[in-house]
C-alpha positions as CSV (number, residue, x, y, z in Angstrom):
1,X,179.6,3.3,95.8
2,X,182.7,1.4,96.7
3,X,185.6,3.0,98.5
4,X,187.9,2.4,95.4
5,X,185.3,4.2,93.2
6,X,185.0,7.0,95.6
7,X,188.8,7.4,95.8
8,X,189.1,7.3,92.0
9,X,186.4,10.0,91.7
10,X,188.1,12.2,94.2
11,X,191.4,11.9,92.4
12,X,189.8,12.8,89.2
13,X,188.2,15.9,90.7
14,X,191.6,16.9,92.2
15,X,193.3,16.6,88.9
16,X,190.6,18.7,87.2
17,X,190.7,21.3,89.9
18,X,194.5,21.6,89.6
19,X,194.5,22.0,85.8
20,X,195.5,25.6,85.1
21,X,196.3,27.8,82.1
22,X,200.1,28.2,82.1
23,X,202.0,30.7,80.0
24,X,205.8,30.1,79.6
25,X,207.9,32.7,77.8
26,X,211.1,31.4,76.1
27,X,209.2,28.1,76.0
28,X,210.6,26.7,72.7
29,X,214.1,25.8,73.9
30,X,216.3,25.2,76.9
31,X,214.7,25.6,80.4
32,X,211.6,27.0,79.0
33,X,211.0,23.9,76.9
34,X,211.5,21.7,79.9
35,X,209.0,23.8,81.9
36,X,206.4,23.5,79.2
37,X,206.8,19.8,79.2
38,X,206.5,19.5,82.9
39,X,203.4,21.6,83.0
40,X,201.8,19.6,80.3
41,X,202.7,16.4,82.1
42,X,200.9,17.8,85.2
43,X,197.8,18.3,83.2
44,X,198.0,22.1,82.7
45,X,197.0,23.8,79.5
46,X,200.2,25.3,78.2
47,X,200.8,28.3,76.0
48,X,204.4,28.2,74.5
49,X,205.5,31.8,73.9
50,X,208.8,32.4,72.1
51,X,210.4,34.9,69.7
52,X,211.0,31.9,67.4
53,X,207.4,31.2,66.4
54,X,208.3,28.1,64.3
55,X,210.1,26.5,67.2
56,X,207.2,27.4,69.5
57,X,204.7,25.7,67.1
58,X,206.8,22.6,66.9
59,X,207.0,22.3,70.7
60,X,203.2,22.8,71.0
61,X,202.7,20.1,68.5
62,X,205.0,17.7,70.3
63,X,203.1,18.3,73.5
64,X,199.8,17.8,71.8
65,X,201.1,14.5,70.4
66,X,201.4,13.3,73.9
67,X,197.8,14.1,74.7
68,X,198.4,17.5,76.3
69,X,196.6,20.7,75.6
70,X,199.0,23.2,74.1
71,X,199.2,26.3,71.8
72,X,202.0,28.4,70.5
73,X,202.4,32.2,70.0
74,X,205.3,33.9,68.3
75,X,206.1,36.9,70.5
76,X,209.0,39.2,71.4
77,X,208.7,40.0,75.0
78,X,210.2,43.4,74.5
79,X,207.2,44.3,72.4
80,X,204.5,45.4,74.7
81,X,201.7,45.3,72.2
82,X,202.8,41.9,70.9
83,X,202.7,40.5,74.4
84,X,199.2,41.8,75.0
85,X,198.1,40.3,71.7
86,X,199.7,37.0,72.5
87,X,198.1,36.9,76.0
88,X,194.8,37.8,74.4
89,X,195.0,34.8,72.0
90,X,195.7,32.5,75.1
91,X,192.6,33.8,76.8
92,X,190.4,33.2,73.8
93,X,191.8,29.7,73.4
94,X,192.3,28.5,76.9
95,X,190.7,31.1,79.3
96,X,192.1,33.4,81.9
97,X,195.8,33.0,82.7
98,X,196.6,31.4,86.1
99,X,200.3,30.7,85.8
100,X,203.2,32.6,84.3
101,X,206.8,31.6,84.0
102,X,209.1,34.2,82.5
103,X,211.9,32.1,81.0
104,X,212.7,34.3,78.0
105,X,216.2,35.8,78.5
106,X,219.2,37.3,76.7
107,X,222.8,36.9,77.7
108,X,225.8,39.0,76.6
109,X,229.5,39.1,77.6
110,X,231.7,42.2,77.5
111,X,234.1,44.0,79.8
112,X,232.2,46.7,81.6
113,X,233.9,49.6,79.7
114,X,233.1,47.9,76.3
115,X,229.4,47.6,77.0
116,X,227.6,49.8,74.5
117,X,224.3,51.6,75.4
118,X,222.7,49.5,72.7
119,X,223.9,46.2,74.3
120,X,222.9,47.4,77.7
121,X,219.4,48.4,76.5
122,X,218.9,45.1,74.6
123,X,219.7,42.9,77.6
124,X,217.7,45.0,80.0
125,X,214.8,45.1,77.6
126,X,214.5,41.3,77.3
127,X,215.5,40.3,80.8
128,X,213.7,43.0,82.8
129,X,211.2,44.9,80.7
130,X,210.0,41.6,79.2
131,X,209.1,40.4,82.7
132,X,207.3,43.6,83.4
133,X,205.2,43.5,80.1
134,X,204.2,39.8,80.7
135,X,203.4,40.1,84.4
136,X,201.4,43.3,83.9
137,X,199.4,41.5,81.1
138,X,198.4,38.6,83.2
139,X,198.1,39.9,86.8
140,X,194.5,41.2,86.2
141,X,193.3,37.7,85.4
142,X,194.9,36.4,88.6
143,X,193.4,39.2,90.7
144,X,189.9,38.5,89.2
145,X,190.3,34.8,90.1
146,X,191.8,35.3,93.5
147,X,194.5,32.9,92.5
148,X,197.7,33.0,90.6
149,X,201.3,31.9,90.3
150,X,204.2,33.8,88.8
151,X,207.7,32.4,88.7
152,X,210.5,34.6,87.2
153,X,213.8,33.0,86.1
154,X,216.5,35.2,87.4
155,X,220.2,34.1,87.7
156,X,222.8,33.2,90.3
157,X,224.8,36.0,88.7
158,X,222.6,38.4,90.5
159,X,223.3,36.8,93.7
160,X,227.1,36.7,93.6
161,X,228.1,39.1,90.8
162,X,229.6,38.0,87.5
163,X,232.4,40.0,85.9
164,X,232.3,40.4,82.2
165,X,228.5,40.6,82.1
166,X,227.6,43.5,84.3
167,X,224.5,44.4,82.1
168,X,223.2,40.8,82.4
169,X,223.8,40.7,86.2
170,X,222.1,44.1,86.7
171,X,219.0,43.0,84.7
172,X,218.6,39.8,86.6
173,X,219.3,41.5,89.9
174,X,216.4,43.8,89.1
175,X,214.2,40.8,88.4
176,X,215.0,39.5,91.9
177,X,213.9,42.9,93.4
178,X,210.8,43.0,91.2
179,X,209.8,39.6,92.3
180,X,209.9,40.5,95.9
181,X,207.9,43.7,95.3
182,X,205.2,41.9,93.3
183,X,205.0,39.2,96.0
184,X,204.2,41.8,98.7
185,X,201.9,43.8,96.5
186,X,199.7,40.8,95.5
187,X,199.9,38.4,98.4
188,X,196.5,39.4,99.7
189,X,195.0,38.8,96.2
190,X,195.9,35.1,96.4
191,X,198.9,35.5,94.0
192,X,202.4,34.1,94.8
193,X,205.5,35.5,93.1
194,X,208.8,33.6,93.4
195,X,212.0,33.5,91.5
196,X,214.4,30.8,90.5
197,X,218.0,31.8,90.0
198,X,219.6,28.9,88.1
199,X,223.4,28.1,88.1
200,X,225.3,25.4,86.2
201,X,222.4,24.4,84.1
202,X,223.2,22.6,80.8
203,X,221.2,24.5,78.1
204,X,221.7,25.4,74.5
205,X,222.4,29.0,75.5
206,X,225.1,27.8,78.0
207,X,226.7,25.6,75.3
208,X,226.8,28.4,72.9
209,X,228.5,30.6,75.5
210,X,231.0,27.8,76.1
211,X,231.6,27.4,72.4
212,X,232.4,31.2,72.2
213,X,234.8,30.9,75.1
214,X,232.7,32.9,77.6
215,X,232.1,30.0,79.9
216,X,234.3,27.1,81.0
217,X,233.7,23.6,79.6
218,X,231.1,21.5,81.4
219,X,233.6,19.3,83.2
220,X,235.3,22.4,84.6
221,X,232.0,23.8,85.6
222,X,231.0,20.6,87.3
223,X,234.1,20.6,89.4
224,X,233.0,23.9,91.0
225,X,229.5,22.6,91.9
226,X,229.2,20.8,95.2
227,X,227.0,18.0,94.0
228,X,229.6,17.3,91.3
229,X,227.5,17.7,88.1
230,X,225.6,20.2,86.0
231,X,221.9,20.6,86.3
232,X,219.2,20.1,83.6
233,X,216.2,21.9,82.4
234,X,214.1,19.2,84.1
235,X,215.6,20.3,87.5
236,X,214.4,23.9,86.8
237,X,211.0,22.6,85.6
238,X,210.5,20.5,88.8
239,X,211.0,23.6,90.9
240,X,208.6,25.6,88.8
241,X,205.9,22.9,89.0
242,X,206.1,22.9,92.7
243,X,206.1,26.7,93.1
244,X,203.0,26.8,90.9
245,X,201.1,24.1,92.8
246,X,198.4,24.4,95.4
247,X,200.9,23.0,97.9
248,X,203.1,26.1,97.5
249,X,200.4,28.6,98.4
250,X,202.2,29.8,101.5
251,X,205.5,30.4,99.7
252,X,205.9,33.9,98.1
253,X,208.6,36.4,97.5
254,X,211.3,33.7,97.8
255,X,214.4,32.9,96.0
256,X,214.6,29.1,95.2
257,X,218.2,28.5,94.1
258,X,218.4,25.5,91.7
259,X,222.2,25.3,91.6
260,X,223.6,22.2,93.0
261,X,224.9,24.0,96.2
262,X,227.0,26.5,94.3
263,X,225.2,29.4,95.8
264,X,224.1,29.0,99.5
């Protein structure tokens, strides 16, 4: 066999060995959508989970149109039974889950004394309890395989504090702490757990917040970022793909800020 043929065969085996089953929550829009596309482009089988089932199905169809392997599940991450059902469907369709990215999130703005218990519970339920339900549903697969990657999407608000959104900040701070604890608990099982706290990312959610007057306009935000511009969902996705790769196996419990230098 020629050297060229041997190399091509080895590359093919490497790609096959690196193809994993990836679950992305909040995968139908914003950063989650970009993450799904990046995983698909890397050859992974992608399960797009989102509370908007129609949008999730549309994303899965778009990914399949590019030759990727993808499926969609409509699921509210605050519903523990629904999460377990969705993960069960992914197992039946694709096999054991090896990668989880928790991108589903909820944001709310209010002065601290105006935050209602209902608003507090809703934000914490999505941003923290949703991560708990999803991670607990997939960790047994990863333990059994002796390999796993979990990336939580937290927020720079948890690193520097954000007035007017204490409930959001608290929920994301808890995700940071949860990530570190999970990383220590499952490191010996071959599972890495890291978090990405984005800042200054142009997403539909951030544009909605800008339209409502809760965030500055993009040009104002860009002036406060050392690199001089907003980030994109693709920036977050690239970091996710790396953290979920074989090459990142010695990285766990870490906070990888994708923020243009706005938090150092």
